[in-house]
C-alpha positions in Angstrom: -6.0 91.3 94.7 -2.7 92.3 95.5 -0.1 90.1 97.1 2.5 92.1 99.5 6.2 90.9 98.7 8.6 90.7 101.6 11.1 92.7 99.3 8.2 95.7 99.2 7.9 95.9 102.9 8.7 99.4 104.5 12.7 99.1 105.4 13.4 95.9 104.0 15.8 97.2 101.4 17.6 99.5 103.8 18.1 96.5 105.8 19.8 94.8 102.8 22.1 97.7 101.9 23.0 97.8 105.5 24.1 93.7 105.6 26.2 94.4 102.0 28.1 97.2 103.7 28.8 95.4 106.8 29.9 92.6 105.0 32.0 94.8 102.9 33.6 96.5 105.7 34.3 93.3 107.7 36.3 92.1 104.5 38.5 95.2 104.4 39.2 95.3 108.1 39.8 91.3 107.8 42.2 92.1 105.1 44.0 94.9 107.0 44.6 92.7 110.0 45.9 89.9 107.6 48.1 92.3 106.3 49.7 93.6 109.4 50.3 90.0 110.5 52.5 89.4 107.2 56.1 89.8 107.7 57.7 92.8 105.1 60.0 91.0 103.0 63.4 92.1 103.9 66.2 92.8 100.9 68.6 90.2 100.4 71.4 90.3 103.0 74.8 90.2 101.7 76.7 87.2 102.3 78.8 87.6 105.7 82.4 87.0 105.3 84.0 84.5 107.8 86.1 85.6 110.7 89.6 85.9 109.6 92.3 82.9 110.3 94.3 83.3 113.1 97.9 82.6 112.2 98.8 80.6 115.4 102.7 79.5 114.9 104.3 77.4 117.4 106.5 79.2 119.7 110.2 78.3 119.1 110.2 77.8 123.2 107.9 74.5 122.4 108.6 73.8 118.9 110.8 70.4 118.0 114.5 71.6 117.4 116.0 70.9 114.0 113.2 71.9 111.8 114.8 74.4 109.0 112.9 77.3 107.5 111.3 76.8 104.1 112.9 80.1 103.0 115.9 81.3 104.9 116.3 84.8 106.0 119.0 86.7 104.8 122.3 87.0 106.7 122.1 89.9 109.0 124.9 92.6 108.7 128.1 91.7 110.5 128.0 93.6 113.9 130.4 93.4 116.9 130.1 90.3 118.5 128.9 90.5 122.1 130.3 87.2 123.4 133.6 85.9 123.5 134.4 84.2 120.0 135.8 80.9 119.4 138.6 79.4 121.5 142.2 79.5 119.4 143.2 76.0 120.0 144.2 73.1 117.8 142.3 70.6 119.8 139.4 70.2 117.1 137.2 68.2 119.5 137.6 71.3 122.1 136.5 73.6 119.3 133.3 71.6 118.1 132.3 71.2 121.4 132.7 74.9 122.2 131.0 75.4 118.6 127.9 73.1 119.5 127.5 75.2 122.7 127.5 78.3 121.0 125.1 77.2 118.3 122.4 76.7 121.1 123.0 79.6 123.5 121.7 82.9 123.2 120.0 85.6 125.1 116.9 88.4 124.0 117.8 90.3 127.2 121.1 91.1 126.7 121.6 90.6 122.2 119.8 91.0 119.7 119.4 88.8 116.7 122.0 90.3 114.5 124.5 90.1 117.5 123.9 86.8 117.8 124.2 86.2 114.1 127.5 88.2 114.4 129.0 86.0 117.6 128.4 82.6 115.3 129.5 84.4 111.8 133.0 85.3 113.7 133.2 81.3 114.4 132.5 80.8 110.9 135.5 80.5 108.7 134.2 80.9 104.8 136.6 78.3 102.7 138.1 79.8 99.4 136.4 77.7 97.3 132.9 78.9 98.4 131.8 75.4 99.7 130.6 76.8 102.6 128.6 80.1 102.2 127.0 82.0 104.6 123.6 81.1 103.6 124.1 78.0 104.8 125.0 79.2 108.2 121.5 81.4 108.3 119.8 78.2 107.4 121.6 76.0 109.7 120.7 78.3 112.6 117.2 78.7 111.6 116.9 74.6 112.0 117.5 75.3 115.6 114.3 77.0 115.7 114.5 80.3 115.8 114.7 83.3 113.0 114.8 87.0 112.9 111.1 87.3 113.2 110.6 84.9 115.8 113.7 86.2 117.9 111.9 89.5 118.5 108.5 87.9 119.8 110.9 85.7 122.1 112.3 89.1 122.9 109.1 90.4 124.4 109.2 87.1 126.5 112.5 87.8 127.8 113.6 84.4 126.3 117.1 82.8 126.9 118.7 79.4 125.8 121.4 77.4 127.2 123.5 74.3 126.6 125.5 71.7 127.4 127.5 68.7 125.5 126.3 65.7 126.7 128.5 63.5 124.3 130.7 64.1 121.3 131.5 61.5 118.3 134.1 62.6 115.7 135.8 61.1 112.7 135.5 57.8 112.5 133.5 57.2 115.3 130.5 58.2 112.7 129.8 55.6 110.5 129.1 58.0 107.7 132.5 59.4 107.6 134.0 55.9 107.6 131.9 55.4 104.5 132.7 59.1 103.2 136.0 60.0 104.6 136.8 63.8 104.7 138.1 65.4 101.2 141.5 66.4 102.3 143.7 66.0 105.7 142.6 68.1 108.7 139.1 68.2 108.0 137.1 66.8 110.7 133.6 66.2 111.3 132.2 66.1 115.1 128.5 65.2 116.1 127.4 66.6 119.6 124.5 65.8 121.6 123.3 69.1 123.3 121.4 69.5 126.2 119.3 72.5 125.7 117.4 74.6 128.1 114.6 77.3 127.0 113.3 79.6 129.4 111.2 82.6 129.5 109.0 84.6 131.9 106.1 82.1 131.2 107.8 78.9 130.2 110.8 76.5 130.5 111.2 73.7 128.2 114.3 71.1 128.2 115.1 68.8 125.1 118.8 67.2 123.4 119.3 68.4 120.5 121.9 66.8 117.8 124.6 69.1 115.9 127.0 68.2 113.4 130.2 70.5 113.3 132.9 70.5 110.6 136.1 71.7 111.9 139.3 72.4 109.5 142.7 72.3 111.4 146.4 72.0 110.2 147.9 70.6 108.3 145.1 71.5 105.7 146.4 74.1 103.4 143.2 76.3 103.9 143.3 76.3 107.7 145.6 78.5 109.5 148.8 77.3 110.6 148.3 77.0 114.6 145.2 76.4 115.6 141.7 75.1 114.0 138.6 76.8 112.9 134.9 76.1 112.4 133.9 75.8 108.6 130.3 74.9 109.0 127.7 73.1 111.0 124.3 71.3 110.7 121.4 71.4 113.0 118.7 70.3 110.6 117.5 66.7 111.1 118.3 65.1 107.6 121.8 66.8 107.6 122.9 65.3 111.0 126.4 63.1 110.8 125.5 60.0 112.4 
């Protein structure tokens, strides 16, 4: 007797091959579907540079007066002064007060930085021994809170500065002068308290600033015979004479 096996039944092998092919096809489809869900790798991105840092500088109109620049700019060429020069007087107090006012007075609407410097240069009498070079003039003027670069920016704002002397103390009225008197007769030191007003099209600022003025008068051999001249001033806080 022959025993019939299931595998030998007609169509059994065909069904088995069909299931194997179906399973293989399903595996391929599953793999392809999985690939579509997997994000493709992206090339390494170059590091992003940080945004540039803005150099925000304090506006001279709002800056505290009397801060000297680290490196003073070179003295501008002397041009024809656009304002009245130093008063011709033998009264050292009068000259010191006028100088203190002039140091804190300028107007970008009518004068360039070189013209402002030239006006102060006309006041500054260089001594024969070279003890008061013009580099000090530039440095101390910048200590008032303005330099050639900031002046150009202020000109765009139509900025202008005015000043008035509130008080003036000279010579023996100053403790430092009492401790170290002037090295020669006719040299005077006065410290003025100046009320300053800064204005522009967008700002208005008032403050009080000290400034020390050195005045050389007769009978000093280095002074004119009939009037006094300014030989220096200090606006930097560390150099004010009290």
